[in-house]
Each structure stands twice: as C-alpha cells, then as structure tokens.
N, C-alpha and C positions, 0 to 999 in steps of 0.2 A: 253591608257585606263585604268581605275581603276578597280579592281574586285569588283564585286556586294556582295562579301563576306566580304568585308573590308571597303568600302565607301557607304554611303547612296545614292541612285539613286535620291533621292528628293533633297537634300541639299549639297551632297558631303562630308559630315562630316566623319571623321574615327572614330567617336565614336558611332560603331556599336556593338549590343550585339546579340550573338547568342542565339536562343530560343529553342534549339534541346531539352534541359531537360524538357520543359513544352508543346511543340508542336511537333507532331510527323506526318510525311507522309512518306511512303516507298520511295518515289522518290524525295522528296524535304527537303531542309534545310530551317529553318525560322530565320528571322533576324528583329530586332528593332533598329532604329535610337535612341541613347539617346540624341541627340541635337534636333530633329523636332518631334521624335514620330512616324515617318513613318514605317509601317510594311510591309515586303515583303519576297519573298521566292526564292530560286535559286534550280535548278535542281542538284541532289546529283551528286558530281563529276566534276561540272562544275563551273566555275568563274562568269557566267551571261549567259543570260541576267536576270535582275531581273524581277519578275513577282508579280502580285497580283491576279492570276486568281482563286487560290485555297482559297483566302480570300473573294471572292464574287464580285470582280471586276478586269478586266484585264487592266484597266486605271491606268497608275502609278501615276497621278496626279489630282485626282478627287477634285474639289471644295468642301468644307464642306458642301454647301447648295445643292449639288446634290445627296446627300444620305439622302432622305426623310424618316422619321419614321411615320409610319400608326398611327393614332389617337388610335386604340384600343391597341397598343403597348405602347403608352405612359399612357394609362389610367391604364394599368396592371402594369407598372412600379411605379405608384404612388398609388397603392393598391385601384383601381377602377376598377370594370369590369363590 
C-alpha cells in the first residue's frame, strides 16, 4: 500500500505537492496532486488514510457535477447581486 503523503489517492500519481506552507490545520497536513489536481489531507504523523472531510466532503471521488453552485454565488462571482 502506498502512502497518502507520496501518492495521489485519486490517480495514484507520485507527483504530490505538500501544501503546509499555505494551508494549516493543527492535526492535518494538506496535499495536492500535480497530475490531476486532487486535494486531500492526512492526519499529522500518519501515512493515511487520505480524507477530504476538512475540505467540505468526505467523499474521495466526487464527480464534478455533484458539487452544485448556488445561483446567488454565481451572480456574485460575475459582479451581479
């Protein structure tokens, strides 16, 4: 089994960037796959399992369409209120 600190849990790529310099949680380290863009975290001092619970979803493989954006948020993003 590969470490969630060195391999992406989504695509298994070894091109993993640690994000500790820009994201902080006292009990977790954050990572991003440079191959597929997947974001996850791992409990400090552990090699896994990978989780997304602090990122708003515990599901490791959500399809893009399953993350709806409310119409009011889209309007604000385009300068309409």
